[in-house]
N, C-alpha and C positions, 0 to 999 in steps of 0.2 A: 203622189207616190202611192204605191199599193202596199197593203199590209199583209198580204197572204204569203205564205212560205211554201212555194212550189219547189219540188225537186227538179233540178235542171242539170243535165249532163252536157258536156261540151266535147266536140270532136273537130278535127281539122283535116282538110285535104289541101291539095296544091293551090286551088283557086278560091276556096271559101272555107270558113269555119261554120259549124252548125251548133245551135243550141236546141237540145231536145227537151221539151217541157213535158214532164210526166204528170198527168192529171189534167183536170179541166180548170182553167182560170175562172174566177168568179166575175171578173170584169173584162173589158176589152183592152186592158193594159197589162203588159207583162214586163217585169223588171229583170234585167240580165246583169250579172256581175262581171261585166267586161267594159273596156273603154274602146271607142271607135274613133278613127280619124275623121276629120271633115271630109265629106264626099263619099263616105262608105254607104253601102246600101244594105237594108235588111228586107228580106222577103219571106213569105210563108211558103214552104215547100208544097207544091201542088196547086199554087195559085199564081197567076201572072201579075207582075208589077211590084214595085217597092212599097214598103210600109213606112209610115212616119215614125221617127224616133227622136228622142232628145236625151241630153245628159241628165243624170240624177246624181245625188251624193254617193250612191253605191255602184254606179255604172251607167246603164241607159234604161230608159222606159220606151217600150215598143207599143205602138197603137195597132191592135188587131183590126182587120177590116170590118168585123161585126162581132157582137158578143159570141163567145165560143159556145158551141153545143156540147152536149155530154159525149166526150170521146176520151180514150185513154191517154192521149197525148198529142202534141203537135211539134213540128220541126221548123225552126227559123234558120234561114241561110244568111250569113253575114259575109259580105264580100267588099273588096277583095280580102283574101286571108291575111295579107300583110298589114291591113288596117286595123286588125283586132289585137288588143293587148289585155293582159290582166290588169285590174285596177291597181293604182299605186298607193 
């Protein structure tokens, strides 16, 4: 589990939900406060292919493809949209 407190904003469209991570994560793991159904995919916008994710006590942990560089933020696509839920 990560201990950093990143600001994350969520938005949803018809086909997918998006988690916009504001700031640069210190590690290659990002924790999102959502629940995903089995078979859901997480991908980094602008990069091809799904990312690995697993459940955590607070939602899910997403493994980024490489340690993040210094950038103001990144966007993760969660699909399909119907597989994304708020944690219970």
